[in-house]
C-alpha beads as a LAMMPS data file, in Angstrom:
LAMMPS data file: protein, C-alpha beads

321 atoms
320 bonds

1 atom types
1 bond types

-500.0 500.0 xlo xhi
-500.0 500.0 ylo yhi
-500.0 500.0 zlo zhi

Masses

1 110.0

Atoms # bond

1 1 1 51.521 -248.279 -455.686
2 1 1 48.506 -249.700 -453.357
3 1 1 48.873 -253.637 -453.334
4 1 1 45.224 -255.025 -454.641
5 1 1 43.123 -256.500 -451.918
6 1 1 42.372 -259.886 -451.903
7 1 1 38.939 -261.029 -452.119
8 1 1 38.360 -264.906 -450.402
9 1 1 38.099 -267.299 -453.212
10 1 1 35.314 -269.754 -452.755
11 1 1 34.639 -273.053 -454.478
12 1 1 31.640 -275.259 -453.619
13 1 1 32.046 -279.061 -453.831
14 1 1 28.464 -278.641 -455.878
15 1 1 30.471 -276.661 -458.458
16 1 1 33.060 -279.513 -458.730
17 1 1 30.864 -282.279 -459.387
18 1 1 28.741 -279.986 -462.044
19 1 1 32.347 -280.106 -463.835
20 1 1 33.364 -283.705 -463.249
21 1 1 29.890 -284.386 -464.788
22 1 1 30.558 -282.464 -467.309
23 1 1 34.021 -283.658 -468.470
24 1 1 33.307 -287.260 -467.965
25 1 1 30.742 -286.612 -470.642
26 1 1 32.264 -284.666 -473.334
27 1 1 34.995 -286.311 -475.321
28 1 1 37.421 -283.898 -475.848
29 1 1 37.760 -282.951 -471.879
30 1 1 37.555 -286.660 -471.190
31 1 1 40.251 -287.647 -473.725
32 1 1 42.865 -284.953 -472.439
33 1 1 41.721 -286.489 -469.127
34 1 1 42.802 -289.826 -470.388
35 1 1 46.076 -288.191 -472.088
36 1 1 46.879 -286.799 -469.137
37 1 1 46.781 -289.602 -466.545
38 1 1 48.909 -291.518 -468.892
39 1 1 51.939 -288.791 -469.316
40 1 1 51.614 -288.366 -465.162
41 1 1 51.545 -292.098 -464.434
42 1 1 55.024 -292.719 -466.669
43 1 1 56.644 -289.365 -464.741
44 1 1 55.305 -290.016 -461.491
45 1 1 56.898 -293.930 -461.604
46 1 1 60.673 -291.930 -462.640
47 1 1 60.432 -289.291 -460.150
48 1 1 59.223 -291.633 -457.338
49 1 1 62.348 -293.887 -458.097
50 1 1 64.374 -291.345 -457.781
51 1 1 63.591 -290.534 -454.221
52 1 1 64.764 -293.433 -452.496
53 1 1 66.519 -293.002 -449.076
54 1 1 66.994 -296.058 -448.345
55 1 1 71.091 -295.708 -448.406
56 1 1 70.993 -292.007 -447.488
57 1 1 73.260 -290.283 -444.321
58 1 1 71.751 -288.620 -441.363
59 1 1 74.080 -285.973 -442.653
60 1 1 71.982 -285.158 -445.478
61 1 1 68.602 -284.884 -443.858
62 1 1 69.482 -281.559 -442.234
63 1 1 67.828 -282.540 -439.107
64 1 1 67.520 -280.283 -435.789
65 1 1 68.708 -282.141 -432.956
66 1 1 66.091 -280.423 -430.714
67 1 1 63.640 -280.446 -432.884
68 1 1 63.664 -284.515 -432.871
69 1 1 63.836 -285.084 -429.291
70 1 1 60.934 -282.527 -428.722
71 1 1 59.493 -284.127 -431.652
72 1 1 59.965 -287.655 -430.458
73 1 1 58.459 -286.313 -426.907
74 1 1 55.068 -285.300 -428.339
75 1 1 54.628 -288.385 -429.945
76 1 1 55.700 -290.491 -426.698
77 1 1 58.278 -292.094 -428.715
78 1 1 61.312 -294.143 -427.112
79 1 1 63.240 -295.514 -430.087
80 1 1 64.836 -294.019 -433.024
81 1 1 63.558 -296.495 -435.389
82 1 1 60.298 -294.367 -434.299
83 1 1 61.494 -290.794 -435.310
84 1 1 63.101 -292.357 -438.397
85 1 1 59.586 -292.923 -439.328
86 1 1 58.723 -289.758 -439.759
87 1 1 61.918 -288.490 -440.649
88 1 1 61.825 -289.918 -444.222
89 1 1 58.577 -288.570 -445.636
90 1 1 59.010 -285.212 -444.128
91 1 1 62.513 -284.972 -446.882
92 1 1 60.560 -287.103 -449.489
93 1 1 57.936 -283.725 -449.242
94 1 1 60.803 -281.050 -448.938
95 1 1 62.434 -282.408 -451.757
96 1 1 59.218 -282.835 -454.193
97 1 1 58.273 -279.502 -453.964
98 1 1 60.026 -278.083 -457.219
99 1 1 60.176 -281.714 -458.477
100 1 1 56.682 -281.980 -458.529
101 1 1 55.981 -278.729 -459.719
102 1 1 58.550 -279.335 -462.627
103 1 1 57.227 -282.370 -463.216
104 1 1 53.408 -281.200 -463.746
105 1 1 54.466 -278.330 -466.111
106 1 1 56.310 -280.688 -468.431
107 1 1 53.350 -282.669 -468.597
108 1 1 50.797 -280.203 -468.880
109 1 1 51.642 -277.796 -470.908
110 1 1 52.041 -279.363 -473.939
111 1 1 48.311 -281.215 -473.583
112 1 1 47.020 -277.322 -474.130
113 1 1 49.063 -276.032 -476.933
114 1 1 51.955 -274.422 -475.051
115 1 1 55.792 -275.562 -474.846
116 1 1 58.096 -276.319 -472.709
117 1 1 60.744 -273.778 -472.787
118 1 1 64.144 -275.833 -471.212
119 1 1 67.140 -272.946 -471.522
120 1 1 70.488 -272.292 -469.909
121 1 1 71.102 -269.582 -467.252
122 1 1 71.395 -265.666 -468.151
123 1 1 69.926 -266.695 -471.540
124 1 1 66.762 -264.292 -473.136
125 1 1 64.446 -267.603 -472.283
126 1 1 66.114 -268.508 -468.756
127 1 1 62.987 -266.734 -466.802
128 1 1 60.302 -269.051 -469.274
129 1 1 58.775 -272.093 -468.087
130 1 1 56.380 -272.348 -471.368
131 1 1 55.223 -270.000 -474.055
132 1 1 52.465 -269.943 -476.969
133 1 1 52.607 -268.159 -479.934
134 1 1 49.051 -266.482 -480.852
135 1 1 48.266 -264.849 -484.063
136 1 1 49.024 -261.310 -482.091
137 1 1 50.563 -261.612 -478.847
138 1 1 53.449 -264.017 -477.688
139 1 1 52.497 -265.899 -474.568
140 1 1 55.072 -266.238 -472.152
141 1 1 55.027 -267.868 -468.600
142 1 1 57.168 -268.390 -465.370
143 1 1 55.392 -270.728 -463.508
144 1 1 56.148 -271.576 -459.349
145 1 1 54.791 -274.660 -457.602
146 1 1 52.977 -272.389 -454.510
147 1 1 52.252 -268.947 -453.673
148 1 1 55.058 -267.944 -451.175
149 1 1 57.663 -268.984 -453.292
150 1 1 59.419 -265.477 -453.943
151 1 1 61.201 -262.930 -451.914
152 1 1 62.459 -259.344 -452.675
153 1 1 65.473 -260.116 -454.308
154 1 1 63.633 -262.147 -456.983
155 1 1 61.130 -259.752 -457.569
156 1 1 63.386 -257.401 -459.182
157 1 1 65.079 -259.901 -460.676
158 1 1 61.659 -261.020 -462.809
159 1 1 61.106 -257.713 -463.531
160 1 1 64.321 -256.926 -465.074
161 1 1 63.910 -260.113 -467.184
162 1 1 61.019 -258.668 -468.775
163 1 1 62.694 -255.472 -469.398
164 1 1 65.703 -257.065 -470.531
165 1 1 64.611 -259.809 -473.012
166 1 1 60.686 -258.355 -473.879
167 1 1 61.942 -257.049 -477.743
168 1 1 63.490 -260.273 -478.491
169 1 1 60.916 -262.513 -476.932
170 1 1 58.696 -260.797 -479.531
171 1 1 61.091 -260.220 -482.362
172 1 1 61.764 -264.236 -481.671
173 1 1 57.823 -264.949 -482.476
174 1 1 57.657 -262.660 -484.752
175 1 1 54.674 -261.220 -482.733
176 1 1 53.892 -257.450 -482.163
177 1 1 53.471 -258.170 -478.412
178 1 1 54.276 -259.956 -475.482
179 1 1 52.006 -261.438 -472.652
180 1 1 54.110 -262.603 -470.057
181 1 1 52.302 -264.580 -467.236
182 1 1 53.993 -264.947 -463.062
183 1 1 52.159 -268.168 -462.654
184 1 1 51.631 -269.908 -459.700
185 1 1 50.600 -273.651 -459.694
186 1 1 47.878 -273.409 -456.472
187 1 1 46.854 -271.417 -453.788
188 1 1 45.041 -268.030 -453.718
189 1 1 45.640 -264.253 -453.795
190 1 1 44.853 -264.344 -450.333
191 1 1 47.633 -267.139 -449.072
192 1 1 50.239 -265.001 -451.274
193 1 1 52.685 -262.779 -449.539
194 1 1 52.171 -260.114 -452.260
195 1 1 55.894 -260.763 -453.360
196 1 1 54.751 -261.884 -456.730
197 1 1 52.868 -258.387 -457.336
198 1 1 55.961 -256.440 -456.698
199 1 1 57.477 -257.821 -459.763
200 1 1 54.424 -255.513 -461.618
201 1 1 55.446 -252.591 -459.103
202 1 1 59.139 -253.005 -459.906
203 1 1 58.232 -253.476 -463.631
204 1 1 56.338 -250.124 -463.275
205 1 1 58.585 -248.210 -461.105
206 1 1 61.334 -249.240 -463.551
207 1 1 59.831 -248.063 -466.750
208 1 1 58.680 -244.927 -465.351
209 1 1 62.030 -243.646 -464.967
210 1 1 63.879 -245.223 -468.396
211 1 1 63.860 -243.357 -471.780
212 1 1 63.193 -246.653 -473.449
213 1 1 60.015 -247.714 -471.693
214 1 1 56.638 -246.301 -470.624
215 1 1 53.800 -247.053 -468.564
216 1 1 50.700 -247.536 -469.960
217 1 1 48.443 -249.338 -466.934
218 1 1 49.791 -249.065 -463.299
219 1 1 49.258 -252.374 -461.141
220 1 1 47.264 -250.186 -458.539
221 1 1 44.933 -252.600 -456.914
222 1 1 45.110 -254.645 -459.473
223 1 1 47.068 -258.091 -460.724
224 1 1 48.446 -256.868 -463.881
225 1 1 49.861 -253.692 -465.585
226 1 1 50.622 -252.985 -469.110
227 1 1 54.218 -251.469 -470.194
228 1 1 56.084 -250.727 -473.320
229 1 1 59.760 -251.621 -473.441
230 1 1 61.619 -250.160 -476.812
231 1 1 58.419 -249.807 -478.743
232 1 1 57.075 -253.038 -477.940
233 1 1 54.179 -253.328 -476.194
234 1 1 53.879 -255.363 -473.063
235 1 1 50.925 -257.214 -470.357
236 1 1 52.511 -258.279 -467.454
237 1 1 49.753 -260.410 -464.998
238 1 1 49.905 -262.850 -461.707
239 1 1 47.699 -265.531 -461.917
240 1 1 47.342 -267.762 -458.740
241 1 1 46.077 -270.867 -458.813
242 1 1 42.457 -270.895 -460.699
243 1 1 43.006 -267.936 -462.741
244 1 1 46.534 -269.777 -463.699
245 1 1 44.776 -273.232 -464.935
246 1 1 41.967 -271.347 -466.173
247 1 1 43.881 -268.819 -468.536
248 1 1 46.163 -272.380 -469.591
249 1 1 43.462 -273.983 -470.762
250 1 1 39.545 -272.379 -470.225
251 1 1 37.080 -273.020 -467.085
252 1 1 37.409 -276.522 -467.152
253 1 1 41.061 -277.206 -467.056
254 1 1 41.903 -277.204 -463.536
255 1 1 39.372 -280.317 -463.095
256 1 1 40.992 -282.222 -465.834
257 1 1 44.716 -282.012 -464.346
258 1 1 43.149 -282.519 -461.026
259 1 1 40.900 -285.807 -462.178
260 1 1 44.228 -287.096 -463.950
261 1 1 46.546 -287.002 -461.376
262 1 1 44.409 -288.195 -458.644
263 1 1 43.752 -291.164 -461.278
264 1 1 47.641 -291.821 -461.535
265 1 1 48.040 -291.564 -458.034
266 1 1 45.339 -293.035 -456.054
267 1 1 43.634 -296.150 -456.214
268 1 1 40.580 -296.691 -455.080
269 1 1 39.965 -297.148 -451.174
270 1 1 38.666 -299.714 -449.416
271 1 1 36.826 -297.822 -446.555
272 1 1 34.798 -294.712 -446.084
273 1 1 36.671 -291.519 -444.997
274 1 1 33.926 -290.332 -443.634
275 1 1 34.039 -292.967 -440.533
276 1 1 37.637 -292.230 -439.804
277 1 1 38.961 -290.270 -437.097
278 1 1 41.504 -287.025 -438.470
279 1 1 43.874 -285.288 -436.378
280 1 1 43.349 -281.733 -438.510
281 1 1 40.332 -280.370 -436.869
282 1 1 38.669 -278.983 -440.655
283 1 1 39.681 -282.057 -442.997
284 1 1 36.719 -283.834 -442.396
285 1 1 34.017 -281.729 -443.604
286 1 1 36.596 -280.376 -446.541
287 1 1 36.581 -284.201 -447.661
288 1 1 33.358 -285.310 -446.548
289 1 1 31.322 -286.829 -449.440
290 1 1 27.460 -286.886 -447.235
291 1 1 26.404 -284.160 -449.432
292 1 1 27.525 -286.157 -453.114
293 1 1 23.825 -287.058 -454.280
294 1 1 23.330 -291.006 -453.792
295 1 1 22.895 -291.449 -457.677
296 1 1 25.781 -289.178 -458.338
297 1 1 27.914 -291.236 -460.883
298 1 1 30.967 -290.692 -463.385
299 1 1 33.096 -293.324 -465.200
300 1 1 36.026 -291.260 -464.540
301 1 1 36.485 -290.983 -460.780
302 1 1 34.959 -293.639 -458.058
303 1 1 32.980 -292.724 -455.386
304 1 1 35.086 -292.999 -452.851
305 1 1 38.080 -290.974 -454.888
306 1 1 36.309 -287.753 -454.404
307 1 1 37.697 -286.999 -450.986
308 1 1 40.988 -286.430 -452.745
309 1 1 39.305 -284.432 -455.157
310 1 1 37.684 -282.031 -452.666
311 1 1 41.345 -282.185 -450.842
312 1 1 43.367 -281.025 -454.172
313 1 1 40.496 -278.060 -454.827
314 1 1 40.950 -276.621 -450.850
315 1 1 44.359 -275.793 -452.175
316 1 1 42.612 -273.613 -454.746
317 1 1 40.392 -271.794 -452.473
318 1 1 40.186 -269.663 -449.426
319 1 1 36.770 -271.533 -448.436
320 1 1 35.278 -275.236 -450.023
321 1 1 31.770 -274.951 -449.324

Bonds

1 1 1 2
2 1 2 3
3 1 3 4
4 1 4 5
5 1 5 6
6 1 6 7
7 1 7 8
8 1 8 9
9 1 9 10
10 1 10 11
11 1 11 12
12 1 12 13
13 1 13 14
14 1 14 15
15 1 15 16
16 1 16 17
17 1 17 18
18 1 18 19
19 1 19 20
20 1 20 21
21 1 21 22
22 1 22 23
23 1 23 24
24 1 24 25
25 1 25 26
26 1 26 27
27 1 27 28
28 1 28 29
29 1 29 30
30 1 30 31
31 1 31 32
32 1 32 33
33 1 33 34
34 1 34 35
35 1 35 36
36 1 36 37
37 1 37 38
38 1 38 39
39 1 39 40
40 1 40 41
41 1 41 42
42 1 42 43
43 1 43 44
44 1 44 45
45 1 45 46
46 1 46 47
47 1 47 48
48 1 48 49
49 1 49 50
50 1 50 51
51 1 51 52
52 1 52 53
53 1 53 54
54 1 54 55
55 1 55 56
56 1 56 57
57 1 57 58
58 1 58 59
59 1 59 60
60 1 60 61
61 1 61 62
62 1 62 63
63 1 63 64
64 1 64 65
65 1 65 66
66 1 66 67
67 1 67 68
68 1 68 69
69 1 69 70
70 1 70 71
71 1 71 72
72 1 72 73
73 1 73 74
74 1 74 75
75 1 75 76
76 1 76 77
77 1 77 78
78 1 78 79
79 1 79 80
80 1 80 81
81 1 81 82
82 1 82 83
83 1 83 84
84 1 84 85
85 1 85 86
86 1 86 87
87 1 87 88
88 1 88 89
89 1 89 90
90 1 90 91
91 1 91 92
92 1 92 93
93 1 93 94
94 1 94 95
95 1 95 96
96 1 96 97
97 1 97 98
98 1 98 99
99 1 99 100
100 1 100 101
101 1 101 102
102 1 102 103
103 1 103 104
104 1 104 105
105 1 105 106
106 1 106 107
107 1 107 108
108 1 108 109
109 1 109 110
110 1 110 111
111 1 111 112
112 1 112 113
113 1 113 114
114 1 114 115
115 1 115 116
116 1 116 117
117 1 117 118
118 1 118 119
119 1 119 120
120 1 120 121
121 1 121 122
122 1 122 123
123 1 123 124
124 1 124 125
125 1 125 126
126 1 126 127
127 1 127 128
128 1 128 129
129 1 129 130
130 1 130 131
131 1 131 132
132 1 132 133
133 1 133 134
134 1 134 135
135 1 135 136
136 1 136 137
137 1 137 138
138 1 138 139
139 1 139 140
140 1 140 141
141 1 141 142
142 1 142 143
143 1 143 144
144 1 144 145
145 1 145 146
146 1 146 147
147 1 147 148
148 1 148 149
149 1 149 150
150 1 150 151
151 1 151 152
152 1 152 153
153 1 153 154
154 1 154 155
155 1 155 156
156 1 156 157
157 1 157 158
158 1 158 159
159 1 159 160
160 1 160 161
161 1 161 162
162 1 162 163
163 1 163 164
164 1 164 165
165 1 165 166
166 1 166 167
167 1 167 168
168 1 168 169
169 1 169 170
170 1 170 171
171 1 171 172
172 1 172 173
173 1 173 174
174 1 174 175
175 1 175 176
176 1 176 177
177 1 177 178
178 1 178 179
179 1 179 180
180 1 180 181
181 1 181 182
182 1 182 183
183 1 183 184
184 1 184 185
185 1 185 186
186 1 186 187
187 1 187 188
188 1 188 189
189 1 189 190
190 1 190 191
191 1 191 192
192 1 192 193
193 1 193 194
194 1 194 195
195 1 195 196
196 1 196 197
197 1 197 198
198 1 198 199
199 1 199 200
200 1 200 201
201 1 201 202
202 1 202 203
203 1 203 204
204 1 204 205
205 1 205 206
206 1 206 207
207 1 207 208
208 1 208 209
209 1 209 210
210 1 210 211
211 1 211 212
212 1 212 213
213 1 213 214
214 1 214 215
215 1 215 216
216 1 216 217
217 1 217 218
218 1 218 219
219 1 219 220
220 1 220 221
221 1 221 222
222 1 222 223
223 1 223 224
224 1 224 225
225 1 225 226
226 1 226 227
227 1 227 228
228 1 228 229
229 1 229 230
230 1 230 231
231 1 231 232
232 1 232 233
233 1 233 234
234 1 234 235
235 1 235 236
236 1 236 237
237 1 237 238
238 1 238 239
239 1 239 240
240 1 240 241
241 1 241 242
242 1 242 243
243 1 243 244
244 1 244 245
245 1 245 246
246 1 246 247
247 1 247 248
248 1 248 249
249 1 249 250
250 1 250 251
251 1 251 252
252 1 252 253
253 1 253 254
254 1 254 255
255 1 255 256
256 1 256 257
257 1 257 258
258 1 258 259
259 1 259 260
260 1 260 261
261 1 261 262
262 1 262 263
263 1 263 264
264 1 264 265
265 1 265 266
266 1 266 267
267 1 267 268
268 1 268 269
269 1 269 270
270 1 270 271
271 1 271 272
272 1 272 273
273 1 273 274
274 1 274 275
275 1 275 276
276 1 276 277
277 1 277 278
278 1 278 279
279 1 279 280
280 1 280 281
281 1 281 282
282 1 282 283
283 1 283 284
284 1 284 285
285 1 285 286
286 1 286 287
287 1 287 288
288 1 288 289
289 1 289 290
290 1 290 291
291 1 291 292
292 1 292 293
293 1 293 294
294 1 294 295
295 1 295 296
296 1 296 297
297 1 297 298
298 1 298 299
299 1 299 300
300 1 300 301
301 1 301 302
302 1 302 303
303 1 303 304
304 1 304 305
305 1 305 306
306 1 306 307
307 1 307 308
308 1 308 309
309 1 309 310
310 1 310 311
311 1 311 312
312 1 312 313
313 1 313 314
314 1 314 315
315 1 315 316
316 1 316 317
317 1 317 318
318 1 318 319
319 1 319 320
320 1 320 321
């Protein structure tokens, strides 16, 4: 089956500012942002309290001794305490990847009318993270924090989970069809390793050789397919980054979530970042506010928080213009 060609996804700063101005003036959007902001603050406070590393032992960090020395050389370090200050945040970044994604799910899904799914392993719902009962379909989703989280075995496991559980999902929700989403919290199709698409390929291949399944729409050159499993119609779709957030809560969902997280995490800068030297070569241009009109003003974000909005948005596109 041909893998779908990934088209470069572009976001403009002008479109971000336009959406920000809209949610700032729309009561429903603004209320969702404030609600998300409050929930994020509670979750983040509890989450970061569990990341205290002051009493940790070196063995827990799984450091490579050769990497430590090479890194120390590249930075011109002469004392061990200098590299310790680099080890600690590196460990925190690593340990936060999955837990932060789960935290986002727990805060965001209920605000947009979905239910978080917490289930034991080896049950009908163990592959699910969220669900919503619609008028004629049962919306279910499994969520991953980033676009390169899968390997071949995991892709096949998800395909098996759909085949094994689609009928019970439909029956439990008393709906005639199932809509399954493999959702990714950030990234783009172009940045994906395509293992997520292989969920669809495996699903179609397995259904094509089963007497109880039928392939209605093949995933050739597309990010979705449709099958029937024991008579239950199932649409399976891979939604990465902006596609997932639009599916969850509409066109403004992503910007609402980003603004709420920035409000919950970032205080207003005292120094203009446009005047600070940075080592990542494209970062100054990505976060620059030079093109933001002088009279641009919203209540939800301060002007010096806008670089954070642009930094976050860069994770959902291949080009930030």
